[in-house]
C-alpha positions in Angstrom: -16.6 4.3 -12.8 -12.8 6.0 -13.3 -10.4 4.2 -15.8 -8.0 4.0 -12.9 -10.4 2.3 -10.9 -10.7 -0.3 -13.8 -6.9 -0.9 -14.4 -6.0 -1.0 -10.3 -9.1 -4.0 -10.4 -7.2 -5.7 -13.1 -4.2 -5.8 -12.1 -5.7 -6.6 -8.8 -7.4 -9.7 -10.6 -3.9 -10.8 -12.0 -2.1 -10.7 -8.7 -4.7 -12.8 -6.8 -4.6 -15.6 -10.2 -0.8 -15.2 -9.7 -1.1 -15.7 -5.9 -2.7 -18.7 -6.4 -0.3 -20.6 -9.0 3.1 -19.0 -7.8 5.2 -22.0 -6.5 7.4 -20.0 -4.2 5.9 -18.6 -0.9 7.7 -15.1 -1.1 6.0 -14.5 -4.2 2.7 -15.8 -3.1 2.9 -13.4 0.0 4.3 -10.7 -2.3 1.4 -11.1 -4.5 -1.1 -10.6 -1.9 0.2 -7.7 -1.0 -0.1 -6.4 -4.0 -3.9 -7.2 -3.8 -3.9 -5.6 -0.5 -2.4 -2.2 -2.0 -4.7 -2.6 -5.0 -7.7 -2.7 -3.2 -6.4 0.0 -0.6 -5.9 2.3 -3.9 -9.3 1.6 -5.2 -10.6 2.7 -1.6 -9.1 5.6 -1.6 -10.1 7.0 -5.4 -13.3 6.4 -4.4 -13.4 8.8 -1.6 -13.2 6.5 1.3 -9.7 7.3 2.9 -10.5 6.4 6.0 -11.2 2.5 4.9 -7.6 2.9 2.4 -5.7 3.7 5.7 -7.1 0.8 7.8 -6.4 -1.4 5.0 -3.1 -1.0 4.5 -2.3 -0.7 8.5 -3.7 -3.4 9.1 -3.7 -6.2 6.2 -0.7 -4.8 4.5 0.9 -4.3 7.7 0.0 -8.3 8.6 1.2 -9.1 5.3 4.5 -7.3 5.6 4.8 -9.5 9.1 3.9 -13.0 7.1 6.6 -12.3 4.4 9.3 -11.7 7.1 8.4 -14.2 8.9 8.7 -16.6 6.0 12.2 -15.4 5.1 13.0 -16.0 8.7 11.6 -19.5 8.8 12.2 -20.9 5.1 15.3 -22.0 3.9 15.5 -19.9 1.1 18.9 -20.7 -1.4 20.4 -17.6 -2.9 19.0 -19.1 -6.7 15.6 -18.5 -5.5 16.0 -15.0 -4.0 18.9 -13.5 -6.2 17.4 -11.1 -8.3 20.1 -9.6 -9.7 20.9 -12.7 -11.8 17.8 -11.6 -13.7 17.7 -7.4 -14.6 15.2 -7.6 -16.6 13.1 -9.0 -13.1 14.6 -5.8 -11.2 13.9 -3.2 -13.7 10.5 -4.7 -14.7 9.7 -4.2 -11.0 10.7 -0.9 -10.8 9.1 0.3 -14.0 5.8 -1.3 -12.6 6.4 0.2 -9.5 7.0 3.5 -11.0 4.0 3.2 -13.3 1.5 2.5 -10.6 2.5 5.5 -8.0 2.0 7.8 -10.9 -1.8 6.2 -11.6 -2.6 6.6 -8.4 -1.2 10.0 -7.5 -3.1 11.3 -10.8 -6.3 9.7 -9.8 -6.2 11.4 -6.5 -5.3 14.5 -8.1 -8.3 14.2 -9.8 -10.5 13.4 -7.2 -9.0 16.3 -5.0 -9.7 18.4 -8.0 -13.2 17.4 -8.7 -14.4 17.6 -4.9 -13.0 21.0 -4.1 -11.2 19.1 -0.9 -11.0 22.2 1.8 -8.6 21.7 4.3 -10.1 21.7 7.6 -8.2 23.4 10.6 -9.1 23.8 14.4 -10.6 22.1 17.3 -14.7 20.5 16.1 -17.2 20.1 17.9 -20.2 17.7 17.5 -22.6 20.1 15.5 -19.4 20.7 13.1 -18.5 16.7 12.9 -22.0 15.9 12.0 -22.4 18.5 9.2 -18.9 17.3 7.8 -20.6 13.7 7.4 -19.1 12.2 11.0 -15.9 10.9 12.5 -14.8 9.2 10.1 -14.7 11.6 7.0 -13.6 14.1 9.2 -10.7 12.1 10.6 -9.6 10.8 6.9 -9.8 14.5 5.8 -7.5 15.5 8.6 -5.3 12.9 8.1 -4.8 13.0 4.4 -4.8 17.1 3.5 -3.3 18.7 7.1 -1.2 15.6 8.3 -0.1 13.9 5.2 3.5 14.5 5.2 3.6 13.5 9.0 1.9 10.1 8.2 3.8 9.6 5.6 7.1 10.3 7.4 5.6 7.4 9.6 5.5 5.2 7.1 8.9 5.3 5.9 10.3 4.7 9.3 8.1 1.8 9.8 9.0 0.5 6.3 12.9 1.6 7.3 12.4 -0.3 10.2 10.6 -3.8 8.2 13.6 -3.8 6.1 16.1 -3.6 8.9 14.7 -6.8 10.2 14.5 -8.6 7.2 18.4 -8.0 6.6 19.3 -8.0 10.1 17.3 -11.6 10.3 19.1 -12.7 6.8 22.5 -12.6 8.2 21.9 -14.3 11.6 20.3 -17.1 8.9 22.8 -17.0 6.5 
């Protein structure tokens, strides 16, 4: 088993434990989101890219909706949500996020170098798809090789829309 998978599993277990003991529903929702992202990263590192994508889109996306509704429906005071008062939390979160991103990128780079992933171009007929391992493998390979920039741009656009909705909803509550 890859060391990256072990590290991601430990991070997921710690986040799951903290999700159960956290007092704030926002903290619990964020920990659950972290567990789902770690699970998707593990799927990606073992080569199941379609399942990783579905994990992110369906489950992590649904948790983001839960997070937005928690912010809008719960009356949170400023002391609970103001992370500017404790810069250690802010910079620690940024460092942890960058470290996790680096870990995932290095693991994916190792996977693609190890398996000599080839770029699939053109139309696929039934025989070609069967020879390559089935529809999900062909779709995942095309999505994460040929169309990965488009996929990432769309995900950033959706993330921007969610952040914008949170900002607008927060202004109306205040």
